[in-house]
Backbone as a chain_set.jsonl record, in Angstrom:
{"seq": "MPSNLISFDVNGLYILLSDIGAESQFHWGLYLATASKEGIIFHVVNGPQTGYNWEYQRKKSYNVPSSLTLLVGMKIAVMEPLLHEALAERLDAVPVAPSSRYGAITCRVWVKEALHALDDEGYIKLTTTVDMIEDEVTFAATENKSHMRRTTARSRGSIA", "coords": {"N": [[17.048, -12.049, 1.923], [16.165, -8.614, 1.981], [18.058, -6.082, 3.695], [18.663, -3.437, 4.169], [18.189, -0.239, 5.776], [15.261, 1.74, 5.633], [13.4, 4.781, 5.117], [10.411, 6.601, 5.841], [8.461, 9.367, 4.793], [7.019, 11.497, 7.149], [3.539, 11.764, 7.438], [3.195, 10.86, 4.898], [1.468, 8.968, 2.425], [1.585, 5.713, 1.417], [1.9, 3.087, -1.017], [2.409, -0.201, -0.227], [4.426, -2.948, -1.072], [5.04, -6.242, -0.37], [7.183, -9.082, 0.055], [6.04, -12.312, -0.588], [7.091, -14.706, -1.084], [6.567, -15.714, -3.584], [7.42, -15.66, -7.082], [6.577, -13.415, -8.705], [4.478, -12.279, -7.351], [2.947, -10.311, -4.827], [2.322, -9.048, -1.497], [-0.057, -6.575, -1.039], [-0.638, -3.336, 0.291], [-1.728, -0.336, 2.014], [-0.055, 2.401, 3.563], [0.105, 4.741, 6.085], [2.3, 6.995, 7.167], [2.756, 8.082, 10.333], [4.608, 8.974, 12.07], [8.223, 9.007, 12.335], [8.964, 6.292, 12.596], [6.619, 4.924, 12.8], [3.202, 4.088, 12.007], [0.105, 3.609, 10.219], [-1.264, 0.695, 8.941], [-3.208, -0.288, 6.216], [-5.025, -2.825, 4.876], [-6.056, -5.862, 3.141], [-6.373, -9.216, 4.174], [-5.858, -12.761, 3.943], [-6.085, -16.196, 4.97], [-5.185, -18.899, 7.234], [-5.941, -17.762, 9.707], [-8.142, -16.24, 9.082], [-9.966, -17.968, 8.118], [-9.47, -18.371, 5.489], [-10.855, -16.417, 4.16], [-11.108, -13.191, 2.71], [-10.251, -10.415, 4.646], [-10.573, -7.142, 5.922], [-8.107, -5.066, 7.423], [-7.145, -2.588, 9.709], [-4.405, -1.312, 11.195], [-2.154, -0.216, 13.746], [1.331, 0.225, 13.319], [4.695, -0.393, 14.164], [6.905, -1.204, 12.91], [7.257, -1.078, 10.129], [9.323, 0.35, 8.636], [11.5, -1.316, 9.21], [10.781, -3.809, 8.347], [11.468, -7.001, 7.125], [10.302, -8.252, 4.986], [9.235, -6.314, 3.397], [9.338, -4.775, 0.244], [8.999, -2.472, -1.358], [8.017, 0.885, -0.807], [5.817, 3.004, -2.121], [5.317, 6.294, -2.498], [2.324, 8.058, -2.608], [0.894, 10.253, -1.836], [0.635, 13.192, 0.266], [-0.597, 13.507, 3.423], [-2.342, 15.718, 5.315], [-2.228, 16.058, 8.871], [-4.75, 16.63, 9.977], [-6.457, 15.281, 8.297], [-6.058, 12.585, 8.722], [-7.75, 10.831, 10.278], [-10.179, 10.965, 8.854], [-9.317, 9.916, 6.412], [-8.644, 7.301, 7.23], [-11.189, 6.375, 8.003], [-12.451, 6.491, 5.531], [-11.013, 4.569, 4.087], [-11.685, 2.362, 5.601], [-14.197, 1.922, 4.624], [-13.946, 0.927, 2.058], [-15.02, -1.567, -0.064], [-14.658, -5.064, 0.642], [-14.797, -7.01, -1.57], [-15.653, -8.642, -4.703], [-14.53, -6.834, -7.578], [-15.983, -4.687, -9.962], [-14.355, -3.615, -11.861], [-11.872, -4.984, -11.679], [-12.176, -7.668, -10.989], [-12.037, -10.704, -9.032], [-11.681, -10.411, -5.479], [-8.626, -9.447, -4.058], [-5.648, -8.639, -2.216], [-4.288, -6.844, -3.826], [-6.28, -5.969, -5.657], [-8.016, -4.741, -3.839], [-6.415, -2.566, -2.955], [-6.161, -1.177, -5.387], [-8.853, -0.46, -5.869], [-9.207, 1.141, -3.623], [-7.452, 3.247, -4.253], [-8.791, 4.382, -6.461], [-11.145, 5.292, -5.141], [-10.062, 7.132, -3.272], [-8.875, 8.993, -4.982], [-11.097, 9.849, -6.506], [-12.517, 11.176, -4.532], [-10.872, 13.206, -3.719], [-8.864, 12.898, -1.787], [-6.379, 12.06, -2.611], [-4.294, 12.863, -5.461], [-4.22, 11.618, -8.465], [-2.193, 11.35, -11.364], [-1.93, 9.713, -13.448], [-3.215, 6.591, -14.703], [-4.693, 4.14, -12.489], [-3.88, 1.588, -13.18], [-1.408, 2.137, -14.407], [0.032, 3.041, -12.219], [0.025, 0.696, -10.746], [1.679, -0.879, -12.418], [4.071, 0.569, -12.151], [4.731, 0.334, -9.38], [4.82, -2.444, -9.102], [6.935, -3.085, -10.839], [9.046, -1.803, -9.469], [9.066, -3.304, -7.075], [9.679, -5.861, -8.062], [12.216, -5.431, -9.166], [13.6, -4.676, -6.814], [13.374, -7.037, -5.339], [14.909, -8.811, -6.877], [17.397, -7.669, -6.562], [17.787, -7.817, -3.895], [17.011, -5.697, -2.093], [15.451, -2.912, -0.378], [13.28, -0.198, -0.892], [12.081, 3.202, -0.82], [10.053, 5.378, -2.731], [8.848, 8.151, -4.696], [5.788, 8.132, -6.319], [5.459, 8.395, -9.84], [3.009, 8.741, -10.804], [1.288, 10.324, -9.35], [0.442, 13.206, -7.335], [2.55, 13.92, -4.907]], "CA": [[16.15, -11.013, 2.417], [16.756, -7.279, 2.031], [18.377, -5.701, 5.064], [18.96, -2.025, 4.321], [17.191, 0.57, 6.468], [14.572, 2.705, 4.783], [12.626, 5.737, 5.909], [9.169, 7.097, 5.27], [8.152, 10.756, 5.139], [5.874, 11.636, 8.042], [2.31, 12.175, 6.747], [3.152, 10.28, 3.565], [0.634, 7.797, 2.183], [2.383, 4.843, 0.57], [1.521, 1.737, -1.395], [3.448, -1.133, 0.189], [4.462, -4.287, -1.643], [5.893, -7.106, 0.444], [7.525, -10.388, -0.495], [5.294, -13.443, -0.031], [7.781, -15.916, -1.495], [6.279, -16.041, -4.985], [8.341, -14.937, -7.966], [6.101, -12.1, -9.145], [3.278, -11.897, -6.611], [3.313, -9.577, -3.632], [1.224, -8.6, -0.654], [-0.292, -5.156, -1.24], [-1.33, -2.604, 1.342], [-1.467, 1.095, 2.099], [0.6, 2.748, 4.823], [0.158, 6.159, 6.418], [3.381, 7.222, 8.133], [2.318, 9.109, 11.278], [5.851, 9.407, 12.724], [9.338, 8.471, 11.545], [9.038, 4.825, 12.617], [5.318, 4.317, 13.066], [2.131, 4.492, 11.119], [-1.084, 2.774, 10.169], [-1.359, -0.154, 7.769], [-4.561, -0.586, 5.733], [-4.894, -3.889, 3.878], [-6.907, -7.034, 3.316], [-5.567, -10.426, 4.345], [-6.561, -14.043, 4.058], [-5.224, -17.265, 5.442], [-5.806, -19.734, 8.265], [-6.53, -16.954, 10.777], [-9.409, -15.651, 8.61], [-10.721, -19.02, 7.445], [-9.173, -18.164, 4.069], [-11.701, -15.353, 3.618], [-10.445, -11.891, 2.729], [-10.735, -9.521, 5.703], [-9.916, -5.842, 6.014], [-7.458, -4.724, 8.687], [-6.475, -1.301, 9.932], [-3.642, -1.538, 12.426], [-0.942, 0.566, 13.998], [2.55, -0.551, 13.131], [5.928, 0.261, 14.599], [8.062, -1.882, 12.318], [7.291, -1.093, 8.667], [10.646, 0.688, 8.087], [12.474, -2.394, 9.412], [10.212, -5.081, 7.902], [12.354, -7.716, 6.206], [9.581, -8.691, 3.791], [8.881, -5.146, 2.592], [10.195, -4.554, -0.916], [8.917, -1.081, -1.806], [6.986, 1.815, -0.354], [5.67, 3.999, -3.189], [4.559, 7.42, -1.949], [1.306, 8.533, -3.537], [0.253, 11.482, -1.358], [0.938, 13.741, 1.579], [-1.864, 13.661, 4.14], [-2.29, 16.601, 6.466], [-2.684, 15.35, 10.063], [-6.182, 16.849, 10.162], [-7.194, 14.341, 7.45], [-5.702, 11.2, 9.01], [-8.895, 10.028, 10.723], [-11.127, 10.884, 7.728], [-8.722, 8.965, 5.474], [-8.802, 5.964, 7.793], [-12.598, 6.009, 7.921], [-12.775, 6.24, 4.116], [-10.438, 3.281, 3.713], [-12.495, 1.342, 6.286], [-15.432, 1.722, 3.851], [-13.689, 0.313, 0.747], [-15.554, -2.933, 0.022], [-13.839, -6.273, 0.496], [-15.717, -7.759, -2.429], [-15.211, -8.603, -6.099], [-14.543, -5.513, -8.194], [-16.499, -4.666, -11.333], [-13.233, -3.243, -12.72], [-10.679, -5.832, -11.598], [-12.48, -9.076, -10.737], [-12.054, -11.288, -7.685], [-10.978, -9.621, -4.463], [-7.3, -9.793, -3.557], [-5.069, -7.446, -1.6], [-3.959, -5.919, -4.923], [-7.54, -5.397, -6.143], [-8.514, -3.829, -2.801], [-5.617, -1.33, -3.017], [-6.518, -0.446, -6.605], [-10.162, 0.16, -5.639], [-8.992, 2.217, -2.653], [-6.861, 4.38, -4.979], [-9.878, 5.024, -7.203], [-12.014, 6.0, -4.2], [-9.345, 8.279, -2.712], [-8.71, 9.979, -6.052], [-12.423, 10.397, -6.831], [-13.004, 12.032, -3.444], [-9.944, 14.292, -3.471], [-7.852, 12.639, -0.758], [-5.121, 11.993, -3.341], [-4.422, 13.374, -6.819], [-3.498, 10.78, -9.417], [-1.924, 12.01, -12.644], [-1.983, 8.644, -14.444], [-4.229, 5.607, -14.335], [-4.363, 3.206, -11.418], [-3.123, 0.494, -13.789], [-0.028, 2.58, -14.612], [0.66, 3.045, -10.891], [0.254, -0.719, -10.452], [2.873, -1.288, -13.167], [5.231, 1.247, -11.571], [5.079, -0.231, -8.074], [5.178, -3.849, -9.327], [8.284, -3.077, -11.411], [9.986, -1.466, -8.391], [9.152, -4.442, -6.152], [10.371, -6.942, -8.76], [13.634, -5.044, -9.216], [14.157, -4.74, -5.463], [13.486, -8.441, -4.94], [16.042, -9.428, -7.578], [18.644, -7.074, -6.057], [17.762, -7.967, -2.431], [17.018, -4.383, -1.456], [14.162, -2.305, -0.055], [13.363, 1.232, -1.173], [10.886, 4.035, -0.934], [10.148, 6.299, -3.866], [7.629, 8.899, -4.952], [5.181, 7.679, -7.559], [5.375, 9.346, -10.944], [1.612, 8.794, -11.195], [0.472, 11.068, -8.39], [1.043, 14.393, -6.729], [2.886, 13.523, -3.532]], "C": [[16.863, -9.662, 2.411], [17.019, -6.864, 3.471], [18.632, -4.21, 5.238], [17.825, -1.293, 5.048], [16.544, 1.518, 5.474], [13.77, 3.638, 5.669], [11.421, 6.206, 5.108], [8.979, 8.54, 5.695], [6.925, 10.776, 6.027], [4.734, 12.292, 7.265], [2.254, 11.681, 5.306], [2.213, 9.089, 3.533], [1.343, 6.976, 1.118], [1.607, 3.591, 0.171], [2.693, 0.86, -0.976], [3.312, -2.429, -0.588], [5.482, -5.086, -0.849], [6.055, -8.461, -0.226], [6.7, -11.462, 0.201], [5.896, -14.765, -0.488], [7.509, -16.36, -2.919], [7.151, -15.176, -5.885], [7.848, -13.537, -8.323], [4.752, -11.737, -8.528], [3.72, -11.294, -5.292], [2.078, -9.349, -2.773], [1.159, -7.079, -0.785], [-1.003, -4.557, -0.036], [-1.052, -1.123, 1.189], [-0.91, 1.377, 3.478], [0.617, 4.254, 4.964], [1.207, 6.329, 7.505], [2.979, 8.374, 9.05], [3.487, 9.657, 12.093], [6.981, 8.71, 11.97], [9.37, 6.947, 11.521], [7.702, 4.185, 12.955], [4.262, 4.858, 12.126], [0.963, 3.531, 11.208], [-1.07, 2.012, 8.848], [-2.84, -0.4, 7.481], [-4.398, -1.656, 4.67], [-5.966, -4.94, 4.099], [-6.009, -8.258, 3.335], [-6.474, -11.648, 4.276], [-5.56, -15.094, 4.482], [-5.918, -18.038, 6.532], [-6.519, -18.92, 9.35], [-7.865, -16.328, 10.372], [-10.294, -16.7, 7.941], [-10.581, -18.932, 5.934], [-10.174, -17.243, 3.386], [-10.922, -14.053, 3.692], [-11.093, -11.021, 3.8], [-9.895, -8.258, 5.711], [-9.288, -5.676, 7.396], [-6.929, -3.296, 8.62], [-5.725, -1.486, 11.241], [-2.439, -0.616, 12.512], [0.259, -0.341, 13.818], [3.754, 0.283, 13.545], [7.145, -0.327, 13.901], [8.107, -1.859, 10.795], [8.672, -0.703, 8.13], [11.684, -0.417, 8.25], [11.957, -3.757, 8.963], [11.127, -5.745, 6.876], [11.639, -8.203, 4.952], [9.186, -7.529, 2.889], [9.867, -4.986, 1.441], [10.179, -3.099, -1.353], [7.774, -0.369, -1.092], [6.916, 2.923, -1.381], [4.761, 5.109, -2.681], [3.596, 7.958, -2.999], [0.642, 9.829, -3.084], [0.893, 11.933, -0.054], [-0.412, 14.028, 2.231], [-1.672, 14.584, 5.327], [-2.826, 15.852, 7.685], [-4.19, 15.489, 10.328], [-7.023, 15.843, 9.376], [-6.948, 12.87, 7.786], [-6.919, 10.352, 9.379], [-9.923, 9.887, 9.602], [-10.612, 9.896, 6.679], [-8.931, 7.537, 5.97], [-10.256, 5.504, 7.694], [-13.006, 5.727, 6.476], [-12.234, 4.886, 3.675], [-11.19, 2.128, 4.386], [-13.725, 0.98, 5.451], [-15.205, 1.124, 2.461], [-14.14, -1.144, 0.829], [-14.484, -4.013, -0.121], [-14.722, -7.253, -0.264], [-15.165, -7.736, -3.852], [-15.429, -7.209, -6.699], [-15.108, -5.603, -9.611], [-15.391, -4.313, -12.325], [-12.17, -4.323, -12.818], [-10.945, -7.294, -11.263], [-12.429, -9.457, -9.267], [-11.224, -10.454, -6.708], [-9.64, -10.266, -4.108], [-6.787, -8.542, -2.866], [-4.74, -6.4, -2.672], [-5.22, -5.217, -5.433], [-8.097, -4.413, -5.124], [-7.743, -2.507, -2.84], [-5.996, -0.52, -4.252], [-7.881, 0.229, -6.461], [-10.052, 1.312, -4.637], [-8.399, 3.446, -3.345], [-7.92, 5.117, -5.793], [-10.739, 5.873, -6.271], [-11.326, 7.256, -3.656], [-9.142, 9.375, -3.75], [-10.05, 10.647, -6.377], [-12.889, 11.413, -5.793], [-12.004, 13.099, -3.009], [-8.942, 14.079, -2.348], [-6.461, 12.595, -1.376], [-5.375, 12.538, -4.74], [-3.559, 12.521, -7.741], [-3.345, 11.529, -10.734], [-1.839, 11.003, -13.785], [-3.08, 7.679, -13.993], [-3.748, 4.748, -13.165], [-3.558, 2.035, -11.98], [-1.663, 0.885, -14.03], [0.724, 2.635, -13.278], [0.948, 1.606, -10.463], [1.523, -1.201, -11.153], [4.133, -0.703, -12.536], [5.671, 0.575, -10.266], [5.462, -1.706, -8.203], [6.594, -3.951, -9.896], [9.316, -2.808, -10.316], [10.16, -2.641, -7.434], [9.926, -5.598, -6.783], [11.868, -6.666, -8.831], [14.284, -5.172, -7.841], [14.344, -6.187, -5.01], [14.706, -9.078, -5.589], [17.384, -8.893, -7.088], [18.75, -7.14, -4.536], [17.901, -6.622, -1.728], [15.577, -3.952, -1.178], [14.299, -0.809, -0.323], [12.012, 1.896, -0.957], [11.136, 4.974, -2.105], [8.826, 7.059, -3.965], [7.08, 8.442, -6.296], [5.196, 8.777, -8.6], [3.922, 9.568, -11.354], [0.701, 9.538, -10.24], [1.2, 12.322, -7.954], [1.281, 14.062, -5.262], [3.911, 14.477, -2.96]], "O": [[18.03, -9.573, 2.792], [16.277, -7.255, 4.372], [18.804, -3.757, 6.37], [16.659, -1.676, 4.95], [17.208, 2.037, 4.576], [13.492, 3.328, 6.827], [11.421, 6.206, 3.877], [9.296, 8.903, 6.828], [5.91, 10.155, 5.711], [4.945, 13.254, 6.527], [1.343, 12.054, 4.567], [2.157, 8.299, 4.476], [1.664, 7.483, 0.044], [0.767, 3.099, 0.925], [3.839, 1.141, -1.327], [2.208, -2.951, -0.745], [6.628, -4.67, -0.678], [5.186, -8.919, -0.968], [6.66, -11.522, 1.43], [5.291, -15.822, -0.305], [8.152, -17.286, -3.413], [7.57, -14.086, -5.493], [8.613, -12.575, -8.253], [3.978, -10.979, -9.113], [4.726, -11.7, -4.71], [0.946, -9.443, -3.246], [2.169, -6.386, -0.661], [-1.86, -5.193, 0.577], [-0.252, -0.705, 0.352], [-1.241, 0.692, 4.446], [1.085, 4.965, 4.074], [1.025, 5.865, 8.63], [2.873, 9.515, 8.601], [3.359, 10.699, 12.737], [6.727, 7.911, 11.069], [9.768, 6.363, 10.513], [7.657, 3.021, 13.355], [4.406, 5.929, 11.536], [0.85, 2.744, 12.148], [-0.891, 2.596, 7.779], [-3.622, -0.683, 8.389], [-3.714, -1.437, 3.67], [-6.685, -4.921, 5.098], [-5.016, -8.332, 2.61], [-7.679, -11.574, 4.516], [-4.349, -14.907, 4.368], [-7.117, -17.863, 6.745], [-7.566, -19.328, 9.852], [-8.64, -15.925, 11.239], [-11.266, -16.353, 7.27], [-11.463, -19.363, 5.191], [-10.325, -17.285, 2.165], [-10.16, -13.837, 4.634], [-12.316, -10.9, 3.863], [-8.678, -8.294, 5.533], [-9.859, -6.088, 8.405], [-6.352, -2.865, 7.622], [-6.328, -1.78, 12.273], [-1.802, -0.283, 11.513], [0.205, -1.531, 14.129], [3.818, 1.49, 13.309], [8.281, -0.002, 14.245], [8.93, -2.563, 10.21], [9.164, -1.379, 7.227], [12.658, -0.454, 7.498], [12.629, -4.766, 9.178], [11.511, -5.128, 5.882], [12.288, -8.534, 3.96], [8.836, -7.743, 1.728], [11.08, -5.054, 1.637], [11.226, -2.542, -1.685], [6.722, -0.946, -0.817], [7.857, 3.707, -1.507], [3.571, 4.889, -2.458], [3.989, 8.271, -4.122], [-0.094, 10.445, -3.855], [1.585, 11.176, 0.626], [-1.259, 14.709, 1.654], [-0.919, 14.266, 6.248], [-3.782, 15.086, 7.559], [-4.821, 14.566, 10.844], [-8.169, 15.577, 9.738], [-7.574, 11.994, 7.189], [-7.094, 9.26, 8.839], [-10.484, 8.808, 9.415], [-11.391, 9.125, 6.119], [-9.349, 6.667, 5.207], [-10.516, 4.355, 7.336], [-13.811, 4.832, 6.219], [-12.915, 4.141, 2.971], [-11.317, 1.047, 3.811], [-14.239, -0.133, 5.553], [-16.172, 0.842, 1.752], [-13.685, -1.879, 1.705], [-13.54, -3.882, -0.9], [-15.303, -8.178, 0.301], [-14.31, -6.911, -4.176], [-16.386, -6.511, -6.364], [-14.745, -6.502, -10.37], [-15.475, -4.67, -13.501], [-11.623, -4.565, -13.893], [-10.008, -8.092, -11.257], [-12.731, -8.656, -8.382], [-10.202, -9.873, -7.073], [-9.55, -11.474, -3.89], [-7.429, -7.494, -2.926], [-4.899, -5.202, -2.438], [-5.219, -4.0, -5.618], [-8.6, -3.355, -5.503], [-8.35, -1.438, -2.766], [-6.137, 0.7, -4.169], [-8.048, 1.371, -6.887], [-10.721, 2.335, -4.784], [-8.805, 4.571, -3.053], [-7.941, 6.348, -5.81], [-11.029, 7.031, -6.57], [-11.939, 8.321, -3.589], [-9.23, 10.56, -3.426], [-10.123, 11.869, -6.508], [-13.567, 12.386, -6.123], [-12.25, 13.82, -2.042], [-8.229, 15.016, -1.991], [-5.484, 13.03, -0.765], [-6.524, 12.664, -5.163], [-2.339, 12.673, -7.794], [-4.247, 12.249, -11.163], [-1.693, 11.383, -14.947], [-3.781, 7.935, -13.015], [-2.551, 4.649, -12.896], [-2.645, 1.543, -11.317], [-0.771, 0.052, -13.873], [1.911, 2.315, -13.217], [1.998, 1.33, -9.884], [2.355, -1.866, -10.535], [5.143, -1.394, -12.401], [6.853, 0.285, -10.081], [6.344, -2.172, -7.483], [7.368, -4.812, -9.477], [10.336, -3.493, -10.236], [11.281, -2.943, -7.025], [10.736, -6.242, -6.116], [12.686, -7.554, -8.588], [15.384, -5.71, -7.716], [15.345, -6.524, -4.377], [15.455, -9.802, -4.933], [18.399, -9.583, -7.187], [19.682, -6.59, -3.95], [18.778, -6.428, -0.886], [14.623, -4.548, -1.677], [15.334, -0.219, -0.011], [10.965, 1.25, -0.919], [12.275, 5.315, -2.422], [7.818, 6.653, -3.386], [7.809, 8.372, -7.286], [4.973, 9.947, -8.288], [3.623, 10.461, -12.146], [-0.521, 9.403, -10.309], [2.401, 12.479, -8.171], [0.341, 13.939, -4.477], [4.328, 14.32, -1.813]]}, "num_chains": 1, "name": "protein.A"}
């Protein structure tokens, strides 16, 4: 398990990829850093607690920078504090349903649909495709997993 400390820029919006024990599969979510060691996680989860149905969660977190399963936080935007609640409400409205673009719902598909919605509505500014950002963050997570490290970085596919 990676053990190095990492930090997030306050007001940064990040894509998070966490280790789920599979070789090249990860848990995907979005994270808005509201202070140096706290923020809000936006993601969909499934498992015994949800009857194995995908469910959306928005929750405050105080441990993302120290999470041992976190592999990468890829910064995709800076969110002015005035926009935090509007961003959260917009993410609350991203459907937890199969995607016409990407197929069956998963945490990864939900994040990709959220990126489209946020870019279309001006919350974030993507400079490449969502698929290219997916490749970038997946590569970083895979590299970090193999080197047992955790990192944050700014995406090359967005203005952050």
